[in-house]
C-alpha positions in Angstrom: 59.2 108.9 235.3 59.3 108.8 239.1 56.0 108.2 240.9 55.3 107.3 244.5 52.3 104.9 244.6 51.5 106.0 248.1 49.8 109.0 246.5 47.2 106.7 244.9 46.0 105.8 248.4 45.2 109.4 249.6 43.2 112.3 248.2 45.0 115.1 246.4 45.5 118.0 248.8 43.0 120.8 248.2 43.6 124.4 247.7 41.7 127.4 249.0 40.0 129.6 246.3 42.4 132.0 244.6 42.7 135.3 246.4 45.1 138.0 244.9 45.3 139.7 248.2 46.8 136.6 249.8 49.1 135.8 246.9 52.8 136.7 246.1 54.8 136.2 242.9 58.3 135.0 243.7 61.0 135.7 241.0 64.1 133.6 242.0 67.7 134.4 240.9 67.0 136.1 237.6 70.2 138.2 238.0 73.4 138.6 236.0 75.3 136.4 238.3 73.8 133.1 237.1 71.2 134.1 234.5 73.3 135.8 231.9 76.4 134.7 229.9 78.3 137.8 230.9 77.7 137.1 234.6 79.8 135.2 237.1 78.8 131.7 235.9 79.4 132.6 232.2 82.8 134.0 233.1 83.6 130.8 235.0 82.9 128.8 231.9 85.2 130.9 229.8 87.9 130.9 232.4 87.9 127.1 232.4 88.0 127.0 228.6 84.4 125.7 228.2 82.6 128.8 226.9 79.7 126.7 225.4 79.1 124.5 228.4 75.9 126.4 229.5 74.5 127.4 226.2 71.3 125.5 226.8 70.9 127.3 230.1 71.2 130.7 228.5 68.8 129.8 225.7 66.3 128.3 228.2 66.4 131.5 230.3 65.9 133.6 227.2 62.8 131.5 226.4 61.2 132.1 229.7 61.9 135.8 230.3 59.0 137.1 228.2 56.7 134.7 230.1 58.0 135.9 233.5 57.5 139.5 232.4 54.0 138.8 231.2 53.1 137.3 234.5 54.7 140.1 236.4 52.6 142.6 234.5 49.4 140.6 235.2 50.2 140.4 238.9 50.9 144.2 239.0 47.6 144.9 237.3 45.8 142.4 239.6 47.1 143.7 242.9 49.5 140.8 243.6 52.8 141.6 245.3 56.1 140.7 243.6 59.1 139.6 245.6 62.5 139.5 243.7 65.0 137.1 245.2 68.7 137.1 244.4 72.0 135.7 245.7 74.0 138.5 247.3 76.7 138.0 249.9 77.7 140.3 252.7 81.4 139.8 252.1 83.6 140.2 249.0 85.0 136.7 249.3 81.6 135.1 249.8 82.7 133.6 253.1 79.2 134.2 254.6 77.6 132.0 251.9 76.7 128.4 251.9 78.7 125.7 250.1 75.4 124.6 248.5 75.8 127.6 246.1 79.3 126.4 245.1 80.6 130.0 244.9 84.3 130.4 245.1 85.6 133.9 244.8 89.1 132.6 244.1 87.8 130.7 241.0 86.8 133.8 239.1 86.6 137.5 240.0 83.3 139.0 241.0 81.7 141.9 239.1 79.4 144.5 240.7 76.8 143.9 237.9 76.4 140.3 239.1 74.0 141.6 241.7 71.8 143.3 239.1 68.5 141.8 238.0 68.0 141.1 234.3 66.4 144.3 232.9 63.3 142.7 231.4 62.2 141.3 234.8 63.8 143.8 237.2 61.9 145.2 240.2 59.7 148.2 239.7 58.8 150.9 242.3 59.0 149.6 245.8 58.7 145.9 245.0 60.4 143.8 247.6 64.0 142.6 247.0 65.3 139.8 249.2 69.0 138.9 249.3 69.9 135.3 250.2 73.2 133.5 250.9 71.8 130.0 250.6 70.2 128.0 247.8 66.7 127.8 249.4 65.3 131.2 250.2 63.8 130.6 253.6 67.0 129.3 255.1 69.0 132.6 255.0 66.3 135.3 254.9 63.2 136.6 256.7 60.9 135.6 253.9 58.6 133.5 256.1 58.1 136.4 258.5 57.6 138.8 255.7 54.9 136.7 254.0 53.1 136.1 257.3 53.2 139.9 258.1 51.6 140.5 254.7 48.9 137.8 255.3 50.1 135.8 252.4 49.3 132.1 252.0 49.9 131.4 248.3 53.1 131.6 246.3 53.5 131.6 242.5 57.1 130.6 241.8 59.2 131.6 238.8 63.0 131.8 238.1 66.0 129.5 238.1 67.0 126.7 238.5 64.0 124.4 238.7 65.8 121.5 240.4 68.0 123.8 242.6 67.0 127.1 244.3 63.5 126.9 243.0 62.9 123.4 244.3 64.4 124.1 247.7 62.3 127.2 248.1 59.1 125.6 246.8 59.4 122.5 249.0 60.3 124.5 252.1 57.3 126.8 251.4 54.9 123.9 251.1 56.3 122.3 254.3 55.5 125.6 256.1 51.9 125.5 255.0 51.9 127.8 252.0 50.0 126.9 248.8 52.7 126.7 246.2 52.3 126.9 242.4 55.2 126.4 240.1 54.8 128.4 236.9 56.1 125.7 234.6 56.8 127.9 231.5 58.4 130.6 233.7 61.1 128.4 235.2 64.4 127.2 233.7 67.4 125.0 234.3 70.7 124.3 232.7 69.0 121.5 230.7 65.4 120.9 229.8 65.7 117.3 231.1 66.6 118.5 234.6 63.7 121.0 234.5 61.1 118.4 233.4 62.3 115.9 235.9 62.1 118.4 238.8 58.6 119.5 237.8 57.4 115.9 237.8 59.0 115.1 241.1 57.7 118.2 242.9 54.2 117.9 241.6 53.9 114.1 242.3 51.0 113.8 244.8 49.6 117.3 244.2 50.9 119.1 247.2 52.8 121.5 244.9 50.8 122.5 241.8 52.1 123.5 238.3 50.3 125.9 236.0 51.2 127.9 232.9 51.4 131.7 232.6 48.3 131.7 230.4 46.3 129.8 233.1 47.5 132.1 235.9 46.9 135.3 233.9 43.3 134.2 233.2 42.8 133.4 236.9 44.3 136.7 238.0 42.1 138.6 235.5 39.0 136.8 236.6 39.8 137.5 240.3 40.4 141.2 239.6 37.2 141.5 237.7 35.2 139.8 240.4 36.7 142.1 243.1 35.9 145.1 241.0 32.3 144.1 240.6 31.9 143.7 244.3 32.7 147.4 244.7 
């Protein structure tokens, strides 16, 4: 397990007290494109004669979806904004996208449903939807400005994949001064090994935190109750 001994010389970074009004739940890339076997990524497997290659990925995603939905509902009830992030290009041949996403329109045909969010965790009402053309969300979107306009300083991060788009987004957010919490049982990768390794690396030193859905639901409920009692 990777560990930087430097972190033993310095105190763990502190967090401000939890405040729902300054918190956002990010849901990253839970769309048909890369989170469902009928999406682009699954079709690519079948086209190349390896239909079972990503079975662990699909099963892992299925495991976390109820957790993501439970946290979504807790956030909605607790007054926390939800932001749904997906890969969506401006061009049919994906030429406006970054090579980091390894998308090749010539490799397998696109499907309009690829842009759709998985039904269980799809946006509701006027929840924000942000389209990105890069792996990390901040690099190709106005997310930073949106969060600052909304007076947000804390992000709860869910979605896929832990060592890819999630990690790039989380590290970038922490580097910009946001308090970042990875929801460790609401994240998935193509393998559990990759997921576990990424969680350990990102949380080494404590700048980025990791908590469970249960822990966060209790925190959100307590914050909501305290706010109600003030009024």
